[in-house]
mmCIF file of the N, C-alpha and C atoms, coordinates in Angstrom:
data_MODEL
# 
_entry.id   MODEL 
# 
loop_
_atom_site.group_PDB 
_atom_site.id 
_atom_site.type_symbol 
_atom_site.label_atom_id 
_atom_site.label_alt_id 
_atom_site.label_comp_id 
_atom_site.label_asym_id 
_atom_site.label_entity_id 
_atom_site.label_seq_id 
_atom_site.pdbx_PDB_ins_code 
_atom_site.Cartn_x 
_atom_site.Cartn_y 
_atom_site.Cartn_z 
_atom_site.occupancy 
_atom_site.B_iso_or_equiv 
_atom_site.pdbx_formal_charge 
_atom_site.auth_seq_id 
_atom_site.auth_comp_id 
_atom_site.auth_asym_id 
_atom_site.auth_atom_id 
_atom_site.pdbx_PDB_model_num 
ATOM 1   N N  . MET A 1 1  ? 89.836  91.022 94.109  1.00 0.00 ? 1  MET A N  1 
ATOM 2   C CA . MET A 1 1  ? 88.700  90.488 94.827  1.00 0.00 ? 1  MET A CA 1 
ATOM 3   C C  . MET A 1 1  ? 87.987  91.639 95.519  1.00 0.00 ? 1  MET A C  1 
ATOM 4   N N  . LYS A 1 2  ? 86.705  91.695 95.333  1.00 0.00 ? 2  LYS A N  1 
ATOM 5   C CA . LYS A 1 2  ? 85.912  92.738 95.962  1.00 0.00 ? 2  LYS A CA 1 
ATOM 6   C C  . LYS A 1 2  ? 85.661  92.384 97.423  1.00 0.00 ? 2  LYS A C  1 
ATOM 7   N N  . ARG A 1 3  ? 85.380  93.414 98.232  1.00 0.00 ? 3  ARG A N  1 
ATOM 8   C CA . ARG A 1 3  ? 85.159  93.219 99.663  1.00 0.00 ? 3  ARG A CA 1 
ATOM 9   C C  . ARG A 1 3  ? 84.066  92.182 99.919  1.00 0.00 ? 3  ARG A C  1 
ATOM 10  N N  . ARG A 1 4  ? 82.987  92.254 99.172  1.00 0.00 ? 4  ARG A N  1 
ATOM 11  C CA . ARG A 1 4  ? 81.881  91.312 99.374  1.00 0.00 ? 4  ARG A CA 1 
ATOM 12  C C  . ARG A 1 4  ? 82.335  89.867 99.146  1.00 0.00 ? 4  ARG A C  1 
ATOM 13  N N  . GLU A 1 5  ? 83.129  89.652 98.080  1.00 0.00 ? 5  GLU A N  1 
ATOM 14  C CA . GLU A 1 5  ? 83.633  88.307 97.801  1.00 0.00 ? 5  GLU A CA 1 
ATOM 15  C C  . GLU A 1 5  ? 84.548  87.826 98.923  1.00 0.00 ? 5  GLU A C  1 
ATOM 16  N N  . PHE A 1 6  ? 85.389  88.752 99.430  1.00 0.00 ? 6  PHE A N  1 
ATOM 17  C CA . PHE A 1 6  ? 86.295  88.404 100.523 1.00 0.00 ? 6  PHE A CA 1 
ATOM 18  C C  . PHE A 1 6  ? 85.511  88.007 101.766 1.00 0.00 ? 6  PHE A C  1 
ATOM 19  N N  . MET A 1 7  ? 84.470  88.771 102.080 1.00 0.00 ? 7  MET A N  1 
ATOM 20  C CA . MET A 1 7  ? 83.658  88.472 103.254 1.00 0.00 ? 7  MET A CA 1 
ATOM 21  C C  . MET A 1 7  ? 82.941  87.134 103.087 1.00 0.00 ? 7  MET A C  1 
ATOM 22  N N  . GLN A 1 8  ? 82.448  86.848 101.903 1.00 0.00 ? 8  GLN A N  1 
ATOM 23  C CA . GLN A 1 8  ? 81.783  85.569 101.664 1.00 0.00 ? 8  GLN A CA 1 
ATOM 24  C C  . GLN A 1 8  ? 82.772  84.414 101.806 1.00 0.00 ? 8  GLN A C  1 
ATOM 25  N N  . ALA A 1 9  ? 83.994  84.619 101.344 1.00 0.00 ? 9  ALA A N  1 
ATOM 26  C CA . ALA A 1 9  ? 85.019  83.585 101.487 1.00 0.00 ? 9  ALA A CA 1 
ATOM 27  C C  . ALA A 1 9  ? 85.320  83.354 102.963 1.00 0.00 ? 9  ALA A C  1 
ATOM 28  N N  . GLY A 1 10 ? 85.358  84.423 103.746 1.00 0.00 ? 10 GLY A N  1 
ATOM 29  C CA . GLY A 1 10 ? 85.581  84.300 105.188 1.00 0.00 ? 10 GLY A CA 1 
ATOM 30  C C  . GLY A 1 10 ? 84.476  83.519 105.864 1.00 0.00 ? 10 GLY A C  1 
ATOM 31  N N  . ILE A 1 11 ? 83.255  83.760 105.452 1.00 0.00 ? 11 ILE A N  1 
ATOM 32  C CA . ILE A 1 11 ? 82.121  83.019 106.001 1.00 0.00 ? 11 ILE A CA 1 
ATOM 33  C C  . ILE A 1 11 ? 82.240  81.550 105.614 1.00 0.00 ? 11 ILE A C  1 
ATOM 34  N N  . SER A 1 12 ? 82.635  81.288 104.374 1.00 0.00 ? 12 SER A N  1 
ATOM 35  C CA . SER A 1 12 ? 82.826  79.905 103.936 1.00 0.00 ? 12 SER A CA 1 
ATOM 36  C C  . SER A 1 12 ? 83.918  79.230 104.755 1.00 0.00 ? 12 SER A C  1 
ATOM 37  N N  . LEU A 1 13 ? 84.979  79.974 105.073 1.00 0.00 ? 13 LEU A N  1 
ATOM 38  C CA . LEU A 1 13 ? 86.090  79.413 105.831 1.00 0.00 ? 13 LEU A CA 1 
ATOM 39  C C  . LEU A 1 13 ? 85.638  78.983 107.215 1.00 0.00 ? 13 LEU A C  1 
ATOM 40  N N  . THR A 1 14 ? 84.832  79.799 107.876 1.00 0.00 ? 14 THR A N  1 
ATOM 41  C CA . THR A 1 14 ? 84.393  79.440 109.219 1.00 0.00 ? 14 THR A CA 1 
ATOM 42  C C  . THR A 1 14 ? 83.429  78.269 109.189 1.00 0.00 ? 14 THR A C  1 
ATOM 43  N N  . ALA A 1 15 ? 82.702  78.103 108.107 1.00 0.00 ? 15 ALA A N  1 
ATOM 44  C CA . ALA A 1 15 ? 81.734  77.013 108.005 1.00 0.00 ? 15 ALA A CA 1 
ATOM 45  C C  . ALA A 1 15 ? 82.343  75.754 107.401 1.00 0.00 ? 15 ALA A C  1 
ATOM 46  N N  . PHE A 1 16 ? 83.574  75.853 106.913 1.00 0.00 ? 16 PHE A N  1 
ATOM 47  C CA . PHE A 1 16 ? 84.218  74.745 106.213 1.00 0.00 ? 16 PHE A CA 1 
ATOM 48  C C  . PHE A 1 16 ? 84.642  73.672 107.205 1.00 0.00 ? 16 PHE A C  1 
ATOM 49  N N  . SER A 1 17 ? 84.266  72.439 106.990 1.00 0.00 ? 17 SER A N  1 
ATOM 50  C CA . SER A 1 17 ? 84.543  71.390 107.971 1.00 0.00 ? 17 SER A CA 1 
ATOM 51  C C  . SER A 1 17 ? 85.550  70.345 107.498 1.00 0.00 ? 17 SER A C  1 
ATOM 52  N N  . ASP A 1 18 ? 86.095  70.459 106.293 1.00 0.00 ? 18 ASP A N  1 
ATOM 53  C CA . ASP A 1 18 ? 87.019  69.450 105.780 1.00 0.00 ? 18 ASP A CA 1 
ATOM 54  C C  . ASP A 1 18 ? 88.482  69.778 106.056 1.00 0.00 ? 18 ASP A C  1 
ATOM 55  N N  . CYS A 1 19 ? 88.760  70.725 106.925 1.00 0.00 ? 19 CYS A N  1 
ATOM 56  C CA . CYS A 1 19 ? 90.140  71.065 107.257 1.00 0.00 ? 19 CYS A CA 1 
ATOM 57  C C  . CYS A 1 19 ? 90.607  70.157 108.393 1.00 0.00 ? 19 CYS A C  1 
ATOM 58  N N  . SER A 1 20 ? 91.718  69.474 108.208 1.00 0.00 ? 20 SER A N  1 
ATOM 59  C CA . SER A 1 20 ? 92.281  68.679 109.291 1.00 0.00 ? 20 SER A CA 1 
ATOM 60  C C  . SER A 1 20 ? 93.771  68.537 109.071 1.00 0.00 ? 20 SER A C  1 
ATOM 61  N N  . PHE A 1 21 ? 94.536  68.657 110.123 1.00 0.00 ? 21 PHE A N  1 
ATOM 62  C CA . PHE A 1 21 ? 95.976  68.502 110.091 1.00 0.00 ? 21 PHE A CA 1 
ATOM 63  C C  . PHE A 1 21 ? 96.633  69.389 109.043 1.00 0.00 ? 21 PHE A C  1 
ATOM 64  N N  . GLY A 1 22 ? 96.115  70.595 108.872 1.00 0.00 ? 22 GLY A N  1 
ATOM 65  C CA . GLY A 1 22 ? 96.715  71.541 107.952 1.00 0.00 ? 22 GLY A CA 1 
ATOM 66  C C  . GLY A 1 22 ? 96.444  71.261 106.490 1.00 0.00 ? 22 GLY A C  1 
ATOM 67  N N  . ARG A 1 23 ? 95.612  70.281 106.163 1.00 0.00 ? 23 ARG A N  1 
ATOM 68  C CA . ARG A 1 23 ? 95.300  69.966 104.766 1.00 0.00 ? 23 ARG A CA 1 
ATOM 69  C C  . ARG A 1 23 ? 94.007  70.656 104.394 1.00 0.00 ? 23 ARG A C  1 
ATOM 70  N N  . TYR A 1 24 ? 93.942  71.081 103.160 1.00 0.00 ? 24 TYR A N  1 
ATOM 71  C CA . TYR A 1 24 ? 92.775  71.825 102.708 1.00 0.00 ? 24 TYR A CA 1 
ATOM 72  C C  . TYR A 1 24 ? 92.247  71.222 101.418 1.00 0.00 ? 24 TYR A C  1 
ATOM 73  N N  . ASN A 1 25 ? 90.989  70.953 101.383 1.00 0.00 ? 25 ASN A N  1 
ATOM 74  C CA . ASN A 1 25 ? 90.342  70.431 100.185 1.00 0.00 ? 25 ASN A CA 1 
ATOM 75  C C  . ASN A 1 25 ? 89.787  71.612 99.388  1.00 0.00 ? 25 ASN A C  1 
ATOM 76  N N  . HIS A 1 26 ? 90.260  71.829 98.171  1.00 0.00 ? 26 HIS A N  1 
ATOM 77  C CA . HIS A 1 26 ? 89.862  72.997 97.366  1.00 0.00 ? 26 HIS A CA 1 
ATOM 78  C C  . HIS A 1 26 ? 88.527  72.788 96.645  1.00 0.00 ? 26 HIS A C  1 
ATOM 79  N N  . ARG A 1 27 ? 87.495  72.380 97.374  1.00 0.00 ? 27 ARG A N  1 
ATOM 80  C CA . ARG A 1 27 ? 86.172  72.220 96.769  1.00 0.00 ? 27 ARG A CA 1 
ATOM 81  C C  . ARG A 1 27 ? 85.547  73.563 96.454  1.00 0.00 ? 27 ARG A C  1 
ATOM 82  N N  . ASP A 1 28 ? 85.834  74.532 97.275  1.00 0.00 ? 28 ASP A N  1 
ATOM 83  C CA . ASP A 1 28 ? 85.153  75.813 97.185  1.00 0.00 ? 28 ASP A CA 1 
ATOM 84  C C  . ASP A 1 28 ? 86.055  76.830 96.479  1.00 0.00 ? 28 ASP A C  1 
ATOM 85  N N  . ASN A 1 29 ? 85.733  77.195 95.239  1.00 0.00 ? 29 ASN A N  1 
ATOM 86  C CA . ASN A 1 29 ? 86.568  78.129 94.472  1.00 0.00 ? 29 ASN A CA 1 
ATOM 87  C C  . ASN A 1 29 ? 86.697  79.479 95.147  1.00 0.00 ? 29 ASN A C  1 
ATOM 88  N N  . ALA A 1 30 ? 85.649  79.946 95.812  1.00 0.00 ? 30 ALA A N  1 
ATOM 89  C CA . ALA A 1 30 ? 85.720  81.237 96.499  1.00 0.00 ? 30 ALA A CA 1 
ATOM 90  C C  . ALA A 1 30 ? 86.736  81.176 97.628  1.00 0.00 ? 30 ALA A C  1 
ATOM 91  N N  . LEU A 1 31 ? 86.871  80.050 98.245  1.00 0.00 ? 31 LEU A N  1 
ATOM 92  C CA . LEU A 1 31 ? 87.789  79.900 99.366  1.00 0.00 ? 31 LEU A CA 1 
ATOM 93  C C  . LEU A 1 31 ? 89.241  79.795 98.919  1.00 0.00 ? 31 LEU A C  1 
ATOM 94  N N  . LYS A 1 32 ? 89.489  79.315 97.708  1.00 0.00 ? 32 LYS A N  1 
ATOM 95  C CA . LYS A 1 32 ? 90.857  79.209 97.197  1.00 0.00 ? 32 LYS A CA 1 
ATOM 96  C C  . LYS A 1 32 ? 91.581  80.545 97.279  1.00 0.00 ? 32 LYS A C  1 
ATOM 97  N N  . LYS A 1 33 ? 90.884  81.617 96.959  1.00 0.00 ? 33 LYS A N  1 
ATOM 98  C CA . LYS A 1 33 ? 91.480  82.945 96.920  1.00 0.00 ? 33 LYS A CA 1 
ATOM 99  C C  . LYS A 1 33 ? 92.081  83.336 98.270  1.00 0.00 ? 33 LYS A C  1 
ATOM 100 N N  . VAL A 1 34 ? 91.479  82.875 99.355  1.00 0.00 ? 34 VAL A N  1 
ATOM 101 C CA . VAL A 1 34 ? 91.959  83.205 100.695 1.00 0.00 ? 34 VAL A CA 1 
ATOM 102 C C  . VAL A 1 34 ? 93.379  82.693 100.907 1.00 0.00 ? 34 VAL A C  1 
ATOM 103 N N  . PHE A 1 35 ? 93.731  81.578 100.289 1.00 0.00 ? 35 PHE A N  1 
ATOM 104 C CA . PHE A 1 35 ? 95.037  80.968 100.480 1.00 0.00 ? 35 PHE A CA 1 
ATOM 105 C C  . PHE A 1 35 ? 96.068  81.381 99.432  1.00 0.00 ? 35 PHE A C  1 
ATOM 106 N N  . GLU A 1 36 ? 95.698  82.246 98.492  1.00 0.00 ? 36 GLU A N  1 
ATOM 107 C CA . GLU A 1 36 ? 96.629  82.717 97.468  1.00 0.00 ? 36 GLU A CA 1 
ATOM 108 C C  . GLU A 1 36 ? 97.383  83.948 97.954  1.00 0.00 ? 36 GLU A C  1 
ATOM 109 N N  . PRO A 1 37 ? 98.626  84.139 97.483  1.00 0.00 ? 37 PRO A N  1 
ATOM 110 C CA . PRO A 1 37 ? 99.381  85.339 97.837  1.00 0.00 ? 37 PRO A CA 1 
ATOM 111 C C  . PRO A 1 37 ? 98.719  86.597 97.271  1.00 0.00 ? 37 PRO A C  1 
ATOM 112 N N  . ILE A 1 38 ? 98.962  87.706 97.928  1.00 0.00 ? 38 ILE A N  1 
ATOM 113 C CA . ILE A 1 38 ? 98.468  88.997 97.457  1.00 0.00 ? 38 ILE A CA 1 
ATOM 114 C C  . ILE A 1 38 ? 99.603  90.002 97.589  1.00 0.00 ? 38 ILE A C  1 
ATOM 115 N N  . LYS A 1 39 ? 99.733  90.872 96.606  1.00 0.00 ? 39 LYS A N  1 
ATOM 116 C CA . LYS A 1 39 ? 100.773 91.899 96.635  1.00 0.00 ? 39 LYS A CA 1 
ATOM 117 C C  . LYS A 1 39 ? 100.136 93.230 97.013  1.00 0.00 ? 39 LYS A C  1 
ATOM 118 N N  . ILE A 1 40 ? 100.673 93.847 98.060  1.00 0.00 ? 40 ILE A N  1 
ATOM 119 C CA . ILE A 1 40 ? 100.219 95.158 98.518  1.00 0.00 ? 40 ILE A CA 1 
ATOM 120 C C  . ILE A 1 40 ? 101.433 96.074 98.469  1.00 0.00 ? 40 ILE A C  1 
ATOM 121 N N  . GLY A 1 41 ? 101.429 97.002 97.528  1.00 0.00 ? 41 GLY A N  1 
ATOM 122 C CA . GLY A 1 41 ? 102.611 97.840 97.319  1.00 0.00 ? 41 GLY A CA 1 
ATOM 123 C C  . GLY A 1 41 ? 103.753 96.960 96.854  1.00 0.00 ? 41 GLY A C  1 
ATOM 124 N N  . ASN A 1 42 ? 104.882 96.987 97.584  1.00 0.00 ? 42 ASN A N  1 
ATOM 125 C CA . ASN A 1 42 ? 106.018 96.144 97.211  1.00 0.00 ? 42 ASN A CA 1 
ATOM 126 C C  . ASN A 1 42 ? 106.164 94.941 98.141  1.00 0.00 ? 42 ASN A C  1 
ATOM 127 N N  . ILE A 1 43 ? 105.126 94.645 98.915  1.00 0.00 ? 43 ILE A N  1 
ATOM 128 C CA . ILE A 1 43 ? 105.145 93.518 99.844  1.00 0.00 ? 43 ILE A CA 1 
ATOM 129 C C  . ILE A 1 43 ? 104.206 92.426 99.333  1.00 0.00 ? 43 ILE A C  1 
ATOM 130 N N  . THR A 1 44 ? 104.674 91.190 99.338  1.00 0.00 ? 44 THR A N  1 
ATOM 131 C CA . THR A 1 44 ? 103.821 90.058 98.982  1.00 0.00 ? 44 THR A CA 1 
ATOM 132 C C  . THR A 1 44 ? 103.474 89.304 100.254 1.00 0.00 ? 44 THR A C  1 
ATOM 133 N N  . ILE A 1 45 ? 102.182 89.148 100.485 1.00 0.00 ? 45 ILE A N  1 
ATOM 134 C CA . ILE A 1 45 ? 101.691 88.442 101.661 1.00 0.00 ? 45 ILE A CA 1 
ATOM 135 C C  . ILE A 1 45 ? 101.277 87.044 101.203 1.00 0.00 ? 45 ILE A C  1 
ATOM 136 N N  . PRO A 1 46 ? 101.696 85.982 101.924 1.00 0.00 ? 46 PRO A N  1 
ATOM 137 C CA . PRO A 1 46 ? 101.478 84.621 101.444 1.00 0.00 ? 46 PRO A CA 1 
ATOM 138 C C  . PRO A 1 46 ? 100.021 84.165 101.376 1.00 0.00 ? 46 PRO A C  1 
ATOM 139 N N  . ASN A 1 47 ? 99.149  84.793 102.145 1.00 0.00 ? 47 ASN A N  1 
ATOM 140 C CA . ASN A 1 47 ? 97.730  84.438 102.096 1.00 0.00 ? 47 ASN A CA 1 
ATOM 141 C C  . ASN A 1 47 ? 96.913  85.639 102.576 1.00 0.00 ? 47 ASN A C  1 
ATOM 142 N N  . ARG A 1 48 ? 95.623  85.499 102.602 1.00 0.00 ? 48 ARG A N  1 
ATOM 143 C CA . ARG A 1 48 ? 94.748  86.620 102.952 1.00 0.00 ? 48 ARG A CA 1 
ATOM 144 C C  . ARG A 1 48 ? 94.038  86.383 104.274 1.00 0.00 ? 48 ARG A C  1 
ATOM 145 N N  . ILE A 1 49 ? 94.594  85.517 105.091 1.00 0.00 ? 49 ILE A N  1 
ATOM 146 C CA . ILE A 1 49 ? 94.009  85.227 106.396 1.00 0.00 ? 49 ILE A CA 1 
ATOM 147 C C  . ILE A 1 49 ? 94.503  86.278 107.377 1.00 0.00 ? 49 ILE A C  1 
ATOM 148 N N  . VAL A 1 50 ? 93.569  86.889 108.072 1.00 0.00 ? 50 VAL A N  1 
ATOM 149 C CA . VAL A 1 50 ? 93.909  87.965 108.999 1.00 0.00 ? 50 VAL A CA 1 
ATOM 150 C C  . VAL A 1 50 ? 93.531  87.539 110.413 1.00 0.00 ? 50 VAL A C  1 
ATOM 151 N N  . PHE A 1 51 ? 94.454  87.744 111.331 1.00 0.00 ? 51 PHE A N  1 
ATOM 152 C CA . PHE A 1 51 ? 94.196  87.458 112.740 1.00 0.00 ? 51 PHE A CA 1 
ATOM 153 C C  . PHE A 1 51 ? 94.587  88.694 113.527 1.00 0.00 ? 51 PHE A C  1 
ATOM 154 N N  . PRO A 1 52 ? 93.629  89.503 113.935 1.00 0.00 ? 52 PRO A N  1 
ATOM 155 C CA . PRO A 1 52 ? 93.966  90.748 114.628 1.00 0.00 ? 52 PRO A CA 1 
ATOM 156 C C  . PRO A 1 52 ? 94.592  90.480 115.993 1.00 0.00 ? 52 PRO A C  1 
ATOM 157 N N  . PRO A 1 53 ? 95.698  91.142 116.318 1.00 0.00 ? 53 PRO A N  1 
ATOM 158 C CA . PRO A 1 53 ? 96.387  90.901 117.584 1.00 0.00 ? 53 PRO A CA 1 
ATOM 159 C C  . PRO A 1 53 ? 95.556  91.284 118.804 1.00 0.00 ? 53 PRO A C  1 
ATOM 160 N N  . ILE A 1 54 ? 94.587  92.147 118.627 1.00 0.00 ? 54 ILE A N  1 
ATOM 161 C CA . ILE A 1 54 ? 93.803  92.583 119.784 1.00 0.00 ? 54 ILE A CA 1 
ATOM 162 C C  . ILE A 1 54 ? 92.824  91.523 120.267 1.00 0.00 ? 54 ILE A C  1 
ATOM 163 N N  . SER A 1 55 ? 92.641  90.463 119.502 1.00 0.00 ? 55 SER A N  1 
ATOM 164 C CA . SER A 1 55 ? 91.633  89.472 119.875 1.00 0.00 ? 55 SER A CA 1 
ATOM 165 C C  . SER A 1 55 ? 92.137  88.413 120.850 1.00 0.00 ? 55 SER A C  1 
ATOM 166 N N  . THR A 1 56 ? 93.419  88.368 121.141 1.00 0.00 ? 56 THR A N  1 
ATOM 167 C CA . THR A 1 56 ? 93.959  87.301 121.983 1.00 0.00 ? 56 THR A CA 1 
ATOM 168 C C  . THR A 1 56 ? 94.104  87.684 123.452 1.00 0.00 ? 56 THR A C  1 
ATOM 169 N N  . ASN A 1 57 ? 94.300  88.966 123.714 1.00 0.00 ? 57 ASN A N  1 
ATOM 170 C CA . ASN A 1 57 ? 94.595  89.438 125.083 1.00 0.00 ? 57 ASN A CA 1 
ATOM 171 C C  . ASN A 1 57 ? 95.881  88.820 125.619 1.00 0.00 ? 57 ASN A C  1 
ATOM 172 N N  . TYR A 1 58 ? 96.834  88.510 124.730 1.00 0.00 ? 58 TYR A N  1 
ATOM 173 C CA . TYR A 1 58 ? 98.098  87.911 125.131 1.00 0.00 ? 58 TYR A CA 1 
ATOM 174 C C  . TYR A 1 58 ? 99.170  88.956 125.449 1.00 0.00 ? 58 TYR A C  1 
ATOM 175 N N  . ALA A 1 59 ? 98.921  90.213 125.170 1.00 0.00 ? 59 ALA A N  1 
ATOM 176 C CA . ALA A 1 59 ? 99.895  91.262 125.471 1.00 0.00 ? 59 ALA A CA 1 
ATOM 177 C C  . ALA A 1 59 ? 99.912  91.519 126.976 1.00 0.00 ? 59 ALA A C  1 
ATOM 178 N N  . ASP A 1 60 ? 100.971 92.197 127.441 1.00 0.00 ? 60 ASP A N  1 
ATOM 179 C CA . ASP A 1 60 ? 100.988 92.541 128.866 1.00 0.00 ? 60 ASP A CA 1 
ATOM 180 C C  . ASP A 1 60 ? 100.058 93.724 129.126 1.00 0.00 ? 60 ASP A C  1 
ATOM 181 N N  . ASP A 1 61 ? 99.998  94.175 130.358 1.00 0.00 ? 61 ASP A N  1 
ATOM 182 C CA . ASP A 1 61 ? 99.063  95.236 130.735 1.00 0.00 ? 61 ASP A CA 1 
ATOM 183 C C  . ASP A 1 61 ? 99.290  96.544 129.989 1.00 0.00 ? 61 ASP A C  1 
ATOM 184 N N  . GLU A 1 62 ? 100.526 96.747 129.494 1.00 0.00 ? 62 GLU A N  1 
ATOM 185 C CA . GLU A 1 62 ? 100.835 97.976 128.766 1.00 0.00 ? 62 GLU A CA 1 
ATOM 186 C C  . GLU A 1 62 ? 100.746 97.791 127.252 1.00 0.00 ? 62 GLU A C  1 
ATOM 187 N N  . GLY A 1 63 ? 100.372 96.593 126.793 1.00 0.00 ? 63 GLY A N  1 
ATOM 188 C CA . GLY A 1 63 ? 100.202 96.347 125.367 1.00 0.00 ? 63 GLY A CA 1 
ATOM 189 C C  . GLY A 1 63 ? 101.431 95.827 124.652 1.00 0.00 ? 63 GLY A C  1 
ATOM 190 N N  . PHE A 1 64 ? 102.477 95.465 125.393 1.00 0.00 ? 64 PHE A N  1 
ATOM 191 C CA . PHE A 1 64 ? 103.703 94.975 124.780 1.00 0.00 ? 64 PHE A CA 1 
ATOM 192 C C  . PHE A 1 64 ? 103.643 93.472 124.521 1.00 0.00 ? 64 PHE A C  1 
ATOM 193 N N  . VAL A 1 65 ? 104.481 93.013 123.588 1.00 0.00 ? 65 VAL A N  1 
ATOM 194 C CA . VAL A 1 65 ? 104.556 91.603 123.209 1.00 0.00 ? 65 VAL A CA 1 
ATOM 195 C C  . VAL A 1 65 ? 105.044 90.765 124.390 1.00 0.00 ? 65 VAL A C  1 
ATOM 196 N N  . THR A 1 66 ? 104.440 89.590 124.560 1.00 0.00 ? 66 THR A N  1 
ATOM 197 C CA . THR A 1 66 ? 104.869 88.642 125.595 1.00 0.00 ? 66 THR A CA 1 
ATOM 198 C C  . THR A 1 66 ? 105.293 87.334 124.925 1.00 0.00 ? 66 THR A C  1 
ATOM 199 N N  . GLN A 1 67 ? 105.882 86.421 125.688 1.00 0.00 ? 67 GLN A N  1 
ATOM 200 C CA . GLN A 1 67 ? 106.269 85.111 125.154 1.00 0.00 ? 67 GLN A CA 1 
ATOM 201 C C  . GLN A 1 67 ? 105.058 84.360 124.623 1.00 0.00 ? 67 GLN A C  1 
ATOM 202 N N  . ARG A 1 68 ? 103.917 84.560 125.240 1.00 0.00 ? 68 ARG A N  1 
ATOM 203 C CA . ARG A 1 68 ? 102.706 83.857 124.808 1.00 0.00 ? 68 ARG A CA 1 
ATOM 204 C C  . ARG A 1 68 ? 102.328 84.245 123.373 1.00 0.00 ? 68 ARG A C  1 
ATOM 205 N N  . ILE A 1 69 ? 102.560 85.492 122.983 1.00 0.00 ? 69 ILE A N  1 
ATOM 206 C CA . ILE A 1 69 ? 102.263 85.939 121.622 1.00 0.00 ? 69 ILE A CA 1 
ATOM 207 C C  . ILE A 1 69 ? 103.205 85.258 120.629 1.00 0.00 ? 69 ILE A C  1 
ATOM 208 N N  . ILE A 1 70 ? 104.470 85.170 121.003 1.00 0.00 ? 70 ILE A N  1 
ATOM 209 C CA . ILE A 1 70 ? 105.484 84.602 120.110 1.00 0.00 ? 70 ILE A CA 1 
ATOM 210 C C  . ILE A 1 70 ? 105.279 83.117 119.992 1.00 0.00 ? 70 ILE A C  1 
# 
């Protein structure tokens, strides 16, 4: 998947309104790819959804993991 396709799928994901209770309607073929596993080196990642840890501000003042993160 090219970067542009990935970004478009991300935009589709944020605009997608049929998600409820963890169920996903596969109407959008571009969005299907986001939920498929991807292999990077010798590691297989179950999906392509990324949530950067810096966006939550749940770490302590020194940047260490807290119970809230877990």
